[in-house]
PQR file of N, CA, C, O and H, with PARSE charges and radii, in Angstrom:
ATOM      1  N   MET A   1       1.998 -15.959  30.804 -0.4000 1.5000
ATOM      2  CA  MET A   1       2.086 -15.007  31.398 -0.0000 2.0000
ATOM      3  C   MET A   1       0.803 -14.566  32.037  0.5500 1.7000
ATOM      4  O   MET A   1      -0.098 -15.199  31.486 -0.5500 1.4000
ATOM      5  N   THR A   2       0.237 -13.633  33.101 -0.4000 1.5000
ATOM      6  CA  THR A   2      -0.674 -13.255  33.232 -0.0000 2.0000
ATOM      7  C   THR A   2      -0.800 -11.590  33.811  0.5500 1.7000
ATOM      8  O   THR A   2       0.009 -11.138  34.621 -0.5500 1.4000
ATOM      9  H   THR A   2       0.969 -13.119  33.549  0.4000 1.0000
ATOM     10  N   TRP A   3      -1.572 -11.049  33.431 -0.4000 1.5000
ATOM     11  CA  TRP A   3      -1.982  -9.860  33.792 -0.0000 2.0000
ATOM     12  C   TRP A   3      -2.983  -9.537  34.869  0.5500 1.7000
ATOM     13  O   TRP A   3      -4.046 -10.142  35.011 -0.5500 1.4000
ATOM     14  H   TRP A   3      -2.229 -11.416  32.772  0.4000 1.0000
ATOM     15  N   ALA A   4      -2.482  -8.340  35.766 -0.4000 1.5000
ATOM     16  CA  ALA A   4      -3.770  -8.525  37.064 -0.0000 2.0000
ATOM     17  C   ALA A   4      -4.944  -7.495  36.328  0.5500 1.7000
ATOM     18  O   ALA A   4      -6.150  -7.668  36.506 -0.5500 1.4000
ATOM     19  H   ALA A   4      -1.618  -7.849  35.651  0.4000 1.0000
ATOM     20  N   SER A   5      -4.330  -6.302  35.401 -0.4000 1.5000
ATOM     21  CA  SER A   5      -5.199  -5.398  34.891 -0.0000 2.0000
ATOM     22  C   SER A   5      -4.805  -5.053  33.131  0.5500 1.7000
ATOM     23  O   SER A   5      -3.950  -5.484  32.357 -0.5500 1.4000
ATOM     24  H   SER A   5      -3.350  -6.161  35.257  0.4000 1.0000
ATOM     25  N   LEU A   6      -5.619  -4.326  33.053 -0.4000 1.5000
ATOM     26  CA  LEU A   6      -5.502  -3.770  31.406 -0.0000 2.0000
ATOM     27  C   LEU A   6      -4.103  -3.133  31.196  0.5500 1.7000
ATOM     28  O   LEU A   6      -3.333  -3.289  30.247 -0.5500 1.4000
ATOM     29  H   LEU A   6      -6.313  -3.975  33.682  0.4000 1.0000
ATOM     30  N   SER A   7      -3.961  -2.376  32.315 -0.4000 1.5000
ATOM     31  CA  SER A   7      -3.016  -1.666  32.352 -0.0000 2.0000
ATOM     32  C   SER A   7      -1.124  -2.428  32.487  0.5500 1.7000
ATOM     33  O   SER A   7      -0.018  -2.075  32.077 -0.5500 1.4000
ATOM     34  H   SER A   7      -4.586  -2.249  33.085  0.4000 1.0000
ATOM     35  N   ASP A   8      -1.669  -3.586  33.290 -0.4000 1.5000
ATOM     36  CA  ASP A   8      -0.304  -4.393  33.152 -0.0000 2.0000
ATOM     37  C   ASP A   8      -0.282  -5.096  31.785  0.5500 1.7000
ATOM     38  O   ASP A   8       0.755  -5.695  31.500 -0.5500 1.4000
ATOM     39  H   ASP A   8      -2.567  -3.873  33.623  0.4000 1.0000
ATOM     40  N   PHE A   9      -1.387  -5.098  30.826 -0.4000 1.5000
ATOM     41  CA  PHE A   9      -1.308  -5.760  29.877 -0.0000 2.0000
ATOM     42  C   PHE A   9      -0.526  -5.037  28.700  0.5500 1.7000
ATOM     43  O   PHE A   9       0.192  -5.579  27.859 -0.5500 1.4000
ATOM     44  H   PHE A   9      -2.229  -4.611  31.058  0.4000 1.0000
ATOM     45  N   PHE A  10      -0.876  -3.468  28.853 -0.4000 1.5000
ATOM     46  CA  PHE A  10      -0.368  -2.607  27.745 -0.0000 2.0000
ATOM     47  C   PHE A  10       1.086  -2.297  28.195  0.5500 1.7000
ATOM     48  O   PHE A  10       1.826  -1.751  27.377 -0.5500 1.4000
ATOM     49  H   PHE A  10      -1.459  -3.027  29.536  0.4000 1.0000
ATOM     50  N   ALA A  11       1.462  -2.544  29.194 -0.4000 1.5000
ATOM     51  CA  ALA A  11       2.724  -2.321  29.773 -0.0000 2.0000
ATOM     52  C   ALA A  11       3.886  -3.015  29.367  0.5500 1.7000
ATOM     53  O   ALA A  11       4.996  -2.646  28.986 -0.5500 1.4000
ATOM     54  H   ALA A  11       0.861  -2.988  29.859  0.4000 1.0000
ATOM     55  N   MET A  12       2.983  -4.867  29.667 -0.4000 1.5000
ATOM     56  CA  MET A  12       4.201  -5.595  29.174 -0.0000 2.0000
ATOM     57  C   MET A  12       5.023  -6.039  30.184  0.5500 1.7000
ATOM     58  O   MET A  12       5.683  -6.978  29.739 -0.5500 1.4000
ATOM     59  H   MET A  12       2.080  -5.166  29.977  0.4000 1.0000
ATOM     60  N   GLY A  13       5.300  -5.808  31.343 -0.4000 1.5000
ATOM     61  CA  GLY A  13       6.503  -6.199  32.013 -0.0000 2.0000
ATOM     62  C   GLY A  13       7.035  -5.148  31.836  0.5500 1.7000
ATOM     63  O   GLY A  13       8.173  -5.465  32.181 -0.5500 1.4000
ATOM     64  H   GLY A  13       4.764  -5.045  31.705  0.4000 1.0000
ATOM     65  N   GLY A  14       7.132  -3.633  31.430 -0.4000 1.5000
ATOM     66  CA  GLY A  14       8.479  -2.707  30.993 -0.0000 2.0000
ATOM     67  C   GLY A  14       8.540  -2.857  29.651  0.5500 1.7000
ATOM     68  O   GLY A  14       9.087  -1.987  28.972 -0.5500 1.4000
ATOM     69  H   GLY A  14       6.207  -3.376  31.149  0.4000 1.0000
ATOM     70  N   TYR A  15       8.045  -3.865  29.140 -0.4000 1.5000
ATOM     71  CA  TYR A  15       8.352  -3.704  27.305 -0.0000 2.0000
ATOM     72  C   TYR A  15       7.401  -3.233  26.522  0.5500 1.7000
ATOM     73  O   TYR A  15       7.513  -3.052  25.309 -0.5500 1.4000
ATOM     74  H   TYR A  15       7.601  -4.571  29.692  0.4000 1.0000
ATOM     75  N   GLY A  16       6.108  -2.951  27.421 -0.4000 1.5000
ATOM     76  CA  GLY A  16       4.970  -2.596  26.320 -0.0000 2.0000
ATOM     77  C   GLY A  16       5.736  -1.460  25.052  0.5500 1.7000
ATOM     78  O   GLY A  16       5.772  -1.725  23.850 -0.5500 1.4000
ATOM     79  H   GLY A  16       6.017  -3.098  28.406  0.4000 1.0000
ATOM     80  N   PHE A  17       6.180  -0.456  25.554 -0.4000 1.5000
ATOM     81  CA  PHE A  17       6.689   0.929  24.618 -0.0000 2.0000
ATOM     82  C   PHE A  17       7.362   0.072  23.037  0.5500 1.7000
ATOM     83  O   PHE A  17       7.313   0.331  21.835 -0.5500 1.4000
ATOM     84  H   PHE A  17       6.151  -0.240  26.530  0.4000 1.0000
ATOM     85  N   TYR A  18       7.824  -0.773  23.685 -0.4000 1.5000
ATOM     86  CA  TYR A  18       8.732  -1.395  22.425 -0.0000 2.0000
ATOM     87  C   TYR A  18       7.483  -2.404  21.488  0.5500 1.7000
ATOM     88  O   TYR A  18       7.044  -2.107  20.377 -0.5500 1.4000
ATOM     89  H   TYR A  18       7.864  -0.984  24.662  0.4000 1.0000
ATOM     90  N   VAL A  19       7.150  -3.488  22.215 -0.4000 1.5000
ATOM     91  CA  VAL A  19       5.867  -4.079  21.460 -0.0000 2.0000
ATOM     92  C   VAL A  19       5.105  -3.272  21.090  0.5500 1.7000
ATOM     93  O   VAL A  19       5.246  -3.372  19.871 -0.5500 1.4000
ATOM     94  H   VAL A  19       7.507  -3.730  23.117  0.4000 1.0000
ATOM     95  N   TRP A  20       4.280  -2.420  21.271 -0.4000 1.5000
ATOM     96  CA  TRP A  20       3.099  -1.611  21.052 -0.0000 2.0000
ATOM     97  C   TRP A  20       3.930  -0.545  19.795  0.5500 1.7000
ATOM     98  O   TRP A  20       3.465  -0.468  18.658 -0.5500 1.4000
ATOM     99  H   TRP A  20       4.166  -2.339  22.261  0.4000 1.0000
ATOM    100  N   GLY A  21       4.915   0.052  20.120 -0.4000 1.5000
ATOM    101  CA  GLY A  21       5.682   0.448  19.118 -0.0000 2.0000
ATOM    102  C   GLY A  21       5.995  -0.400  17.512  0.5500 1.7000
ATOM    103  O   GLY A  21       5.763  -0.128  16.334 -0.5500 1.4000
ATOM    104  H   GLY A  21       5.293  -0.010  21.044  0.4000 1.0000
ATOM    105  N   SER A  22       6.506  -1.300  18.096 -0.4000 1.5000
ATOM    106  CA  SER A  22       6.429  -2.354  16.907 -0.0000 2.0000
ATOM    107  C   SER A  22       5.278  -3.093  16.258  0.5500 1.7000
ATOM    108  O   SER A  22       5.458  -3.970  15.412 -0.5500 1.4000
ATOM    109  H   SER A  22       6.694  -1.521  19.053  0.4000 1.0000
ATOM    110  N   PHE A  23       4.155  -2.728  16.663 -0.4000 1.5000
ATOM    111  CA  PHE A  23       2.996  -3.022  16.142 -0.0000 2.0000
ATOM    112  C   PHE A  23       2.368  -2.072  15.260  0.5500 1.7000
ATOM    113  O   PHE A  23       1.827  -2.281  14.174 -0.5500 1.4000
ATOM    114  H   PHE A  23       4.009  -2.016  17.350  0.4000 1.0000
ATOM    115  N   LEU A  24       2.550  -0.822  15.995 -0.4000 1.5000
ATOM    116  CA  LEU A  24       2.321   0.609  15.338 -0.0000 2.0000
ATOM    117  C   LEU A  24       3.084   0.648  14.040  0.5500 1.7000
ATOM    118  O   LEU A  24       2.531   0.926  12.976 -0.5500 1.4000
ATOM    119  H   LEU A  24       2.990  -0.653  16.877  0.4000 1.0000
ATOM    120  N   MET A  25       4.392   0.358  14.149 -0.4000 1.5000
ATOM    121  CA  MET A  25       5.291   0.581  13.059 -0.0000 2.0000
ATOM    122  C   MET A  25       4.803  -0.531  11.853  0.5500 1.7000
ATOM    123  O   MET A  25       4.859  -0.221  10.663 -0.5500 1.4000
ATOM    124  H   MET A  25       4.841   0.131  15.013  0.4000 1.0000
ATOM    125  N   PHE A  26       4.435  -1.547  12.207 -0.4000 1.5000
ATOM    126  CA  PHE A  26       4.237  -2.669  11.400 -0.0000 2.0000
ATOM    127  C   PHE A  26       2.981  -2.418  10.452  0.5500 1.7000
ATOM    128  O   PHE A  26       2.960  -2.717   9.258 -0.5500 1.4000
ATOM    129  H   PHE A  26       4.390  -1.799  13.174  0.4000 1.0000
ATOM    130  N   PHE A  27       2.065  -1.897  11.072 -0.4000 1.5000
ATOM    131  CA  PHE A  27       0.881  -1.523  10.760 -0.0000 2.0000
ATOM    132  C   PHE A  27       0.782   0.130   9.662  0.5500 1.7000
ATOM    133  O   PHE A  27      -0.009   0.429   8.767 -0.5500 1.4000
ATOM    134  H   PHE A  27       2.082  -1.654  12.042  0.4000 1.0000
ATOM    135  N   ILE A  28       1.917   0.866  10.237 -0.4000 1.5000
ATOM    136  CA  ILE A  28       2.215   2.092   9.358 -0.0000 2.0000
ATOM    137  C   ILE A  28       2.762   1.787   7.881  0.5500 1.7000
ATOM    138  O   ILE A  28       2.314   2.318   6.865 -0.5500 1.4000
ATOM    139  H   ILE A  28       2.559   0.623  10.964  0.4000 1.0000
ATOM    140  N   CYS A  29       3.830   0.821   7.923 -0.4000 1.5000
ATOM    141  CA  CYS A  29       4.645  -0.008   7.075 -0.0000 2.0000
ATOM    142  C   CYS A  29       3.319  -0.439   5.830  0.5500 1.7000
ATOM    143  O   CYS A  29       3.015  -0.018   4.714 -0.5500 1.4000
ATOM    144  H   CYS A  29       4.194   0.390   8.748  0.4000 1.0000
ATOM    145  N   LEU A  30       2.881  -1.331   6.613 -0.4000 1.5000
ATOM    146  CA  LEU A  30       1.325  -2.231   5.687 -0.0000 2.0000
ATOM    147  C   LEU A  30       0.593  -1.461   5.087  0.5500 1.7000
ATOM    148  O   LEU A  30       0.202  -1.862   3.991 -0.5500 1.4000
ATOM    149  H   LEU A  30       3.127  -1.673   7.520  0.4000 1.0000
ATOM    150  N   ILE A  31       0.211  -0.331   5.468 -0.4000 1.5000
ATOM    151  CA  ILE A  31      -0.721   0.412   5.109 -0.0000 2.0000
ATOM    152  C   ILE A  31       0.182   1.305   4.194  0.5500 1.7000
ATOM    153  O   ILE A  31      -0.573   1.964   3.479 -0.5500 1.4000
ATOM    154  H   ILE A  31       0.529  -0.004   6.358  0.4000 1.0000
ATOM    155  N   GLY A  32       1.332   1.558   3.959 -0.4000 1.5000
ATOM    156  CA  GLY A  32       2.038   2.580   3.143 -0.0000 2.0000
ATOM    157  C   GLY A  32       2.297   1.524   1.940  0.5500 1.7000
ATOM    158  O   GLY A  32       2.067   1.924   0.799 -0.5500 1.4000
ATOM    159  H   GLY A  32       1.945   1.023   4.540  0.4000 1.0000
ATOM    160  N   GLU A  33       2.702   0.373   2.103 -0.4000 1.5000
ATOM    161  CA  GLU A  33       2.873  -0.330   0.975 -0.0000 2.0000
ATOM    162  C   GLU A  33       1.463  -0.659   0.325  0.5500 1.7000
ATOM    163  O   GLU A  33       1.542  -1.122  -0.813 -0.5500 1.4000
ATOM    164  H   GLU A  33       2.889   0.048   3.030  0.4000 1.0000
ATOM    165  N   ILE A  34       0.243  -0.510   0.823 -0.4000 1.5000
ATOM    166  CA  ILE A  34      -0.882  -0.773   0.339 -0.0000 2.0000
ATOM    167  C   ILE A  34      -1.336   0.304  -0.708  0.5500 1.7000
ATOM    168  O   ILE A  34      -1.940   0.222  -1.777 -0.5500 1.4000
ATOM    169  H   ILE A  34       0.179  -0.134   1.748  0.4000 1.0000
ATOM    170  N   ILE A  35      -0.813   1.343   0.011 -0.4000 1.5000
ATOM    171  CA  ILE A  35      -1.128   2.762  -0.966 -0.0000 2.0000
ATOM    172  C   ILE A  35       0.001   2.832  -2.399  0.5500 1.7000
ATOM    173  O   ILE A  35      -0.255   3.166  -3.556 -0.5500 1.4000
ATOM    174  H   ILE A  35      -0.322   1.410   0.879  0.4000 1.0000
ATOM    175  N   LEU A  36       1.055   2.464  -1.903 -0.4000 1.5000
ATOM    176  CA  LEU A  36       2.204   2.762  -2.630 -0.0000 2.0000
ATOM    177  C   LEU A  36       1.684   1.678  -4.014  0.5500 1.7000
ATOM    178  O   LEU A  36       1.728   2.000  -5.202 -0.5500 1.4000
ATOM    179  H   LEU A  36       1.263   2.192  -0.964  0.4000 1.0000
ATOM    180  N   ILE A  37       1.158   0.227  -3.409 -0.4000 1.5000
ATOM    181  CA  ILE A  37       0.749  -0.731  -4.641 -0.0000 2.0000
ATOM    182  C   ILE A  37      -0.357  -0.010  -5.218  0.5500 1.7000
ATOM    183  O   ILE A  37      -0.070   0.222  -6.392 -0.5500 1.4000
ATOM    184  H   ILE A  37       1.122  -0.035  -2.444  0.4000 1.0000
ATOM    185  N   LEU A  38      -1.384   0.407  -4.949 -0.4000 1.5000
ATOM    186  CA  LEU A  38      -2.455   0.954  -5.520 -0.0000 2.0000
ATOM    187  C   LEU A  38      -2.239   2.398  -6.424  0.5500 1.7000
ATOM    188  O   LEU A  38      -2.997   2.668  -7.355 -0.5500 1.4000
ATOM    189  H   LEU A  38      -1.616   0.219  -3.995  0.4000 1.0000
ATOM    190  N   ASN A  39      -1.417   3.041  -6.135 -0.4000 1.5000
ATOM    191  CA  ASN A  39      -0.683   4.110  -6.519 -0.0000 2.0000
ATOM    192  C   ASN A  39      -0.087   3.570  -7.774  0.5500 1.7000
ATOM    193  O   ASN A  39      -0.407   4.096  -8.840 -0.5500 1.4000
ATOM    194  H   ASN A  39      -0.800   2.822  -5.379  0.4000 1.0000
ATOM    195  N   ARG A  40       0.945   2.337  -7.748 -0.4000 1.5000
ATOM    196  CA  ARG A  40       1.571   2.139  -8.950 -0.0000 2.0000
ATOM    197  C   ARG A  40       0.336   1.594 -10.084  0.5500 1.7000
ATOM    198  O   ARG A  40       0.246   1.979 -11.250 -0.5500 1.4000
ATOM    199  H   ARG A  40       1.205   1.910  -6.882  0.4000 1.0000
ATOM    200  N   LYS A  41      -0.499   0.675  -9.451 -0.4000 1.5000
ATOM    201  CA  LYS A  41      -1.545   0.050 -10.396 -0.0000 2.0000
ATOM    202  C   LYS A  41      -2.036   1.132 -11.237  0.5500 1.7000
ATOM    203  O   LYS A  41      -2.053   1.035 -12.464 -0.5500 1.4000
ATOM    204  H   LYS A  41      -0.426   0.362  -8.504  0.4000 1.0000
ATOM    205  N   ARG A  42      -2.552   2.461 -10.421 -0.4000 1.5000
ATOM    206  CA  ARG A  42      -3.267   3.313 -11.372 -0.0000 2.0000
ATOM    207  C   ARG A  42      -2.220   4.055 -12.095  0.5500 1.7000
ATOM    208  O   ARG A  42      -2.566   4.620 -13.133 -0.5500 1.4000
ATOM    209  H   ARG A  42      -2.539   2.540  -9.424  0.4000 1.0000
ATOM    210  N   THR A  43      -1.211   4.127 -11.778 -0.4000 1.5000
ATOM    211  CA  THR A  43      -0.136   4.789 -12.878 -0.0000 2.0000
ATOM    212  C   THR A  43       0.075   3.888 -14.134  0.5500 1.7000
ATOM    213  O   THR A  43       0.037   4.452 -15.227 -0.5500 1.4000
ATOM    214  H   THR A  43      -0.930   3.668 -10.936  0.4000 1.0000
ATOM    215  N   LEU A  44       0.344   2.235 -14.073 -0.4000 1.5000
ATOM    216  CA  LEU A  44       0.180   1.640 -14.756 -0.0000 2.0000
ATOM    217  C   LEU A  44      -0.784   1.266 -15.675  0.5500 1.7000
ATOM    218  O   LEU A  44      -0.616   0.611 -16.704 -0.5500 1.4000
ATOM    219  H   LEU A  44       0.375   1.777 -13.185  0.4000 1.0000
ATOM    220  N   LEU A  45      -1.926   1.783 -15.176 -0.4000 1.5000
ATOM    221  CA  LEU A  45      -3.382   1.817 -16.097 -0.0000 2.0000
ATOM    222  C   LEU A  45      -3.191   2.654 -16.757  0.5500 1.7000
ATOM    223  O   LEU A  45      -3.381   2.402 -17.947 -0.5500 1.4000
ATOM    224  H   LEU A  45      -2.063   2.315 -14.340  0.4000 1.0000
ATOM    225  N   LYS A  46      -2.752   3.995 -16.435 -0.4000 1.5000
ATOM    226  CA  LYS A  46      -2.938   5.250 -16.967 -0.0000 2.0000
ATOM    227  C   LYS A  46      -1.803   5.067 -18.102  0.5500 1.7000
ATOM    228  O   LYS A  46      -2.105   5.377 -19.255 -0.5500 1.4000
ATOM    229  H   LYS A  46      -2.597   4.200 -15.468  0.4000 1.0000
ATOM    230  N   GLN A  47      -0.758   4.670 -17.875 -0.4000 1.5000
ATOM    231  CA  GLN A  47       0.075   4.548 -18.864 -0.0000 2.0000
ATOM    232  C   GLN A  47      -0.287   3.231 -20.251  0.5500 1.7000
ATOM    233  O   GLN A  47      -0.062   3.381 -21.452 -0.5500 1.4000
ATOM    234  H   GLN A  47      -0.513   4.419 -16.939  0.4000 1.0000
ATOM    235  N   LEU A  48      -0.916   1.951 -19.536 -0.4000 1.5000
ATOM    236  CA  LEU A  48      -1.667   1.427 -20.640 -0.0000 2.0000
ATOM    237  C   LEU A  48      -2.420   2.274 -21.599  0.5500 1.7000
ATOM    238  O   LEU A  48      -2.181   2.506 -22.784 -0.5500 1.4000
ATOM    239  H   LEU A  48      -1.099   1.829 -18.560  0.4000 1.0000
ATOM    240  N   SER A  49      -3.352   2.674 -20.855 -0.4000 1.5000
ATOM    241  CA  SER A  49      -4.337   3.595 -21.795 -0.0000 2.0000
ATOM    242  C   SER A  49      -3.750   4.461 -22.506  0.5500 1.7000
ATOM    243  O   SER A  49      -4.360   4.603 -23.566 -0.5500 1.4000
ATOM    244  H   SER A  49      -3.547   2.485 -19.892  0.4000 1.0000
ATOM    245  N   LEU A  50      -2.652   5.255 -22.412 -0.4000 1.5000
ATOM    246  CA  LEU A  50      -2.129   6.024 -23.435 -0.0000 2.0000
ATOM    247  C   LEU A  50      -1.621   5.166 -24.448  0.5500 1.7000
ATOM    248  O   LEU A  50      -1.997   5.488 -25.575 -0.5500 1.4000
ATOM    249  H   LEU A  50      -2.156   5.140 -21.551  0.4000 1.0000
ATOM    250  N   ILE A  51      -0.831   4.104 -24.382 -0.4000 1.5000
ATOM    251  CA  ILE A  51      -0.191   3.217 -25.047 -0.0000 2.0000
ATOM    252  C   ILE A  51      -1.526   2.688 -26.114  0.5500 1.7000
ATOM    253  O   ILE A  51      -1.444   2.830 -27.334 -0.5500 1.4000
ATOM    254  H   ILE A  51      -0.526   3.842 -23.466  0.4000 1.0000
ATOM    255  N   TYR A  52      -2.613   2.132 -25.504 -0.4000 1.5000
ATOM    256  CA  TYR A  52      -3.504   1.646 -25.873 -0.0000 2.0000
ATOM    257  C   TYR A  52      -4.293   2.717 -27.414  0.5500 1.7000
ATOM    258  O   TYR A  52      -4.486   2.498 -28.610 -0.5500 1.4000
ATOM    259  H   TYR A  52      -2.679   2.016 -24.513  0.4000 1.0000
ATOM    260  N   LYS A  53      -4.470   3.567 -26.717 -0.4000 1.5000
ATOM    261  CA  LYS A  53      -5.083   4.862 -27.691 -0.0000 2.0000
ATOM    262  C   LYS A  53      -3.935   5.541 -28.772  0.5500 1.7000
ATOM    263  O   LYS A  53      -4.214   6.179 -29.787 -0.5500 1.4000
ATOM    264  H   LYS A  53      -4.313   3.745 -25.745  0.4000 1.0000
ATOM    265  N   ALA A  54      -2.838   5.282 -28.362 -0.4000 1.5000
ATOM    266  CA  ALA A  54      -1.653   5.828 -29.431 -0.0000 2.0000
ATOM    267  C   ALA A  54      -1.726   4.689 -30.471  0.5500 1.7000
ATOM    268  O   ALA A  54      -1.973   5.062 -31.618 -0.5500 1.4000
ATOM    269  H   ALA A  54      -2.612   4.763 -27.538  0.4000 1.0000
ATOM    270  N   ALA A  55      -1.557   3.387 -30.274 -0.4000 1.5000
ATOM    271  CA  ALA A  55      -1.939   2.280 -31.314 -0.0000 2.0000
ATOM    272  C   ALA A  55      -2.888   2.420 -31.953  0.5500 1.7000
ATOM    273  O   ALA A  55      -2.761   2.498 -33.175 -0.5500 1.4000
ATOM    274  H   ALA A  55      -1.356   3.084 -29.343  0.4000 1.0000
ATOM    275  N   ARG A  56      -4.367   2.514 -31.258 -0.4000 1.5000
ATOM    276  CA  ARG A  56      -5.503   2.557 -31.878 -0.0000 2.0000
ATOM    277  C   ARG A  56      -5.384   3.772 -33.155  0.5500 1.7000
ATOM    278  O   ARG A  56      -5.726   3.575 -34.322 -0.5500 1.4000
ATOM    279  H   ARG A  56      -4.471   2.451 -30.266  0.4000 1.0000
ATOM    280  N   LYS A  57      -4.833   5.014 -32.624 -0.4000 1.5000
ATOM    281  CA  LYS A  57      -4.831   6.127 -33.272 -0.0000 2.0000
ATOM    282  C   LYS A  57      -3.748   6.088 -34.670  0.5500 1.7000
ATOM    283  O   LYS A  57      -3.745   6.806 -35.670 -0.5500 1.4000
ATOM    284  H   LYS A  57      -4.556   5.174 -31.677  0.4000 1.0000
ATOM    285  N   GLU A  58      -2.878   4.972 -34.290 -0.4000 1.5000
ATOM    286  CA  GLU A  58      -1.857   4.789 -35.449 -0.0000 2.0000
ATOM    287  C   GLU A  58      -2.326   3.721 -36.338  0.5500 1.7000
ATOM    288  O   GLU A  58      -2.122   3.794 -37.550 -0.5500 1.4000
ATOM    289  H   GLU A  58      -2.881   4.389 -33.478  0.4000 1.0000
ATOM    290  N   GLN A  59      -2.909   2.790 -35.833 -0.4000 1.5000
ATOM    291  CA  GLN A  59      -4.005   1.968 -36.494 -0.0000 2.0000
ATOM    292  C   GLN A  59      -4.994   2.666 -37.608  0.5500 1.7000
ATOM    293  O   GLN A  59      -4.958   2.341 -38.795 -0.5500 1.4000
ATOM    294  H   GLN A  59      -3.074   2.731 -34.848  0.4000 1.0000
ATOM    295  N   ASP A  60      -5.685   3.444 -37.196 -0.4000 1.5000
ATOM    296  CA  ASP A  60      -6.785   4.126 -37.976 -0.0000 2.0000
ATOM    297  C   ASP A  60      -6.253   5.108 -38.705  0.5500 1.7000
ATOM    298  O   ASP A  60      -6.999   5.637 -39.529 -0.5500 1.4000
ATOM    299  H   ASP A  60      -5.714   3.708 -36.232  0.4000 1.0000
ATOM    300  N   ASN A  61      -5.280   5.443 -38.624 -0.4000 1.5000
ATOM    301  CA  ASN A  61      -4.351   6.424 -39.409 -0.0000 2.0000
ATOM    302  C   ASN A  61      -3.812   5.412 -40.915  0.5500 1.7000
ATOM    303  O   ASN A  61      -4.006   5.731 -42.088 -0.5500 1.4000
ATOM    304  H   ASN A  61      -4.674   5.013 -37.955  0.4000 1.0000
ATOM    305  N   GLU A  62      -3.107   4.154 -40.407 -0.4000 1.5000
ATOM    306  CA  GLU A  62      -2.720   3.615 -41.651 -0.0000 2.0000
ATOM    307  C   GLU A  62      -3.765   3.008 -42.347  0.5500 1.7000
ATOM    308  O   GLU A  62      -3.448   2.811 -43.520 -0.5500 1.4000
ATOM    309  H   GLU A  62      -2.950   3.894 -39.454  0.4000 1.0000
ATOM    310  N   THR A  63      -5.306   2.501 -41.963 -0.4000 1.5000
ATOM    311  CA  THR A  63      -6.476   2.267 -42.480 -0.0000 2.0000
ATOM    312  C   THR A  63      -6.812   3.542 -44.070  0.5500 1.7000
ATOM    313  O   THR A  63      -7.030   3.372 -45.270 -0.5500 1.4000
ATOM    314  H   THR A  63      -5.564   2.662 -41.010  0.4000 1.0000
ATOM    315  N   LYS A  64      -6.681   4.719 -43.179 -0.4000 1.5000
ATOM    316  CA  LYS A  64      -7.127   5.596 -43.926 -0.0000 2.0000
ATOM    317  C   LYS A  64      -6.307   6.200 -44.980  0.5500 1.7000
ATOM    318  O   LYS A  64      -6.757   6.977 -45.822 -0.5500 1.4000
ATOM    319  H   LYS A  64      -6.504   4.858 -42.204  0.4000 1.0000
ATOM    320  N   ALA A  65      -4.782   5.717 -44.885 -0.4000 1.5000
ATOM    321  CA  ALA A  65      -3.994   5.957 -46.130 -0.0000 2.0000
ATOM    322  C   ALA A  65      -3.797   4.866 -47.022  0.5500 1.7000
ATOM    323  O   ALA A  65      -3.153   5.025 -48.059 -0.5500 1.4000
ATOM    324  H   ALA A  65      -4.417   5.085 -44.201  0.4000 1.0000
TER
END
């Protein structure tokens, strides 16, 4: 497929809105997925830190008794 100009390339023979809209939705979903993964990682690390601190505190209390 050949295009005479840049505007023809973006129009994609009348299907440009669908094609570029699909690319846009893909990248929005991809970025959203990355954000959700990073947020979940931060939450899990925070939970693990709390569990570690609680276990450490319990261990210190057992050694004192």
